C-alpha positions as CSV (number, residue, x, y, z in Angstrom):
1,X,-18.8,-2.4,5.6
2,X,-16.3,0.3,6.8
3,X,-16.5,2.5,10.4
4,X,-15.1,6.1,10.8
5,X,-14.1,6.9,14.3
6,X,-13.1,11.1,14.5
7,X,-10.3,11.8,16.5
8,X,-10.1,14.8,16.1
9,X,-11.3,18.3,18.5
10,X,-8.8,20.2,21.0
11,X,-10.7,18.9,24.2
12,X,-10.9,22.5,25.8
13,X,-13.3,21.9,28.7
14,X,-11.0,18.2,29.1
15,X,-8.0,20.7,30.3
16,X,-5.4,20.0,31.6
17,X,-5.9,16.4,30.4
18,X,-5.5,17.3,26.9
19,X,-2.5,19.2,26.6
20,X,-0.8,16.6,25.8
21,X,-3.0,14.7,23.8
22,X,-6.4,14.3,22.6
23,X,-8.8,13.5,24.4
24,X,-9.8,10.1,23.4
25,X,-6.8,8.6,24.4
26,X,-8.0,8.8,28.5
27,X,-8.3,6.1,29.7
28,X,-11.7,5.1,31.7
29,X,-11.7,1.9,33.5
30,X,-8.1,1.2,32.2
31,X,-8.6,1.9,28.5
32,X,-8.6,5.1,26.1
33,X,-11.9,6.1,25.2
34,X,-11.5,5.6,21.9
35,X,-10.0,1.9,22.4
36,X,-13.7,1.3,23.9
37,X,-15.6,2.2,21.0
38,X,-13.1,0.7,18.5
39,X,-13.9,-2.9,20.4
40,X,-17.5,-2.3,20.0
41,X,-17.3,-1.7,16.4
42,X,-14.9,-5.1,16.4
43,X,-17.6,-6.6,18.2
44,X,-20.6,-5.7,15.9
45,X,-18.4,-7.7,12.9
46,X,-16.6,-4.6,11.1
47,X,-12.8,-4.8,11.0
48,X,-11.9,-2.2,8.7
49,X,-12.0,1.6,10.6
50,X,-10.9,4.9,9.2
51,X,-9.7,7.0,12.0
52,X,-9.3,11.1,11.6
53,X,-6.9,12.7,13.2
54,X,-6.9,16.0,14.4
55,X,-4.1,18.2,15.3
56,X,-3.6,17.7,19.2
57,X,-0.6,15.1,19.1
58,X,-2.1,12.2,16.5
59,X,1.4,11.0,16.5
60,X,0.2,9.4,19.6
61,X,-3.1,7.1,18.0
62,X,-0.9,6.1,15.1
63,X,1.3,4.7,18.1
64,X,-1.4,3.6,20.3
65,X,-3.1,1.7,17.3
66,X,-0.9,0.9,14.7
67,X,-2.6,-1.0,12.1
68,X,-5.2,-2.0,14.5
69,X,-3.8,-5.9,14.1
70,X,-2.9,-6.0,17.9
71,X,-7.4,-5.4,18.5
72,X,-8.4,-7.6,15.3
73,X,-9.2,-4.9,13.3
74,X,-7.8,-3.3,10.0
75,X,-7.0,0.6,10.5
76,X,-6.3,3.1,7.8
77,X,-5.6,7.3,8.8
78,X,-7.1,9.8,7.4
79,X,-5.4,13.4,8.6
80,X,-7.8,15.9,9.1
81,X,-5.6,18.2,10.7
82,X,-6.9,21.4,12.4
83,X,-10.9,21.1,13.3
84,X,-13.0,22.4,11.1
85,X,-16.2,20.7,12.7
86,X,-17.7,17.1,12.1
87,X,-18.9,17.6,8.6
88,X,-15.2,18.4,7.3
89,X,-13.8,15.4,9.0
90,X,-16.7,13.1,7.5
91,X,-15.7,14.8,4.0
92,X,-12.2,13.7,4.6
93,X,-12.5,10.3,4.3
94,X,-14.9,10.0,0.8
95,X,-12.1,9.0,-1.2
96,X,-11.8,6.2,1.2
97,X,-15.2,4.2,2.7
98,X,-16.5,2.3,0.1
99,X,-20.7,2.7,0.0
100,X,-21.6,2.4,3.5
101,X,-19.9,3.3,6.6
102,X,-20.7,4.3,10.1
103,X,-19.6,7.4,11.8
104,X,-18.5,6.8,15.7
105,X,-17.3,10.1,17.6
106,X,-14.3,8.9,20.0
107,X,-15.3,9.8,22.9
108,X,-19.4,8.0,22.4
């Protein structure tokens, strides 16, 4: 089983915090919000993670998480680009995921 973390959106309601990067990298209790998500996924025993990147500083996400090894997971990145909704983000991973996968919002 794999997990898909949706890391897109503009974060307009969190401005000015999101002017320089995605809302999922805003720190809460010392860690980016999406790191809490990633750790929950890992602790549930899922090691293969796909992160769907939006167009708000996607390189910052890749720089932070890398290949996932420092978090105990394997990360594959899929670029969504301009946010076109959750269904489009999930559709972008159709050629990457296997039969069963879990979808998490990067801000959950």
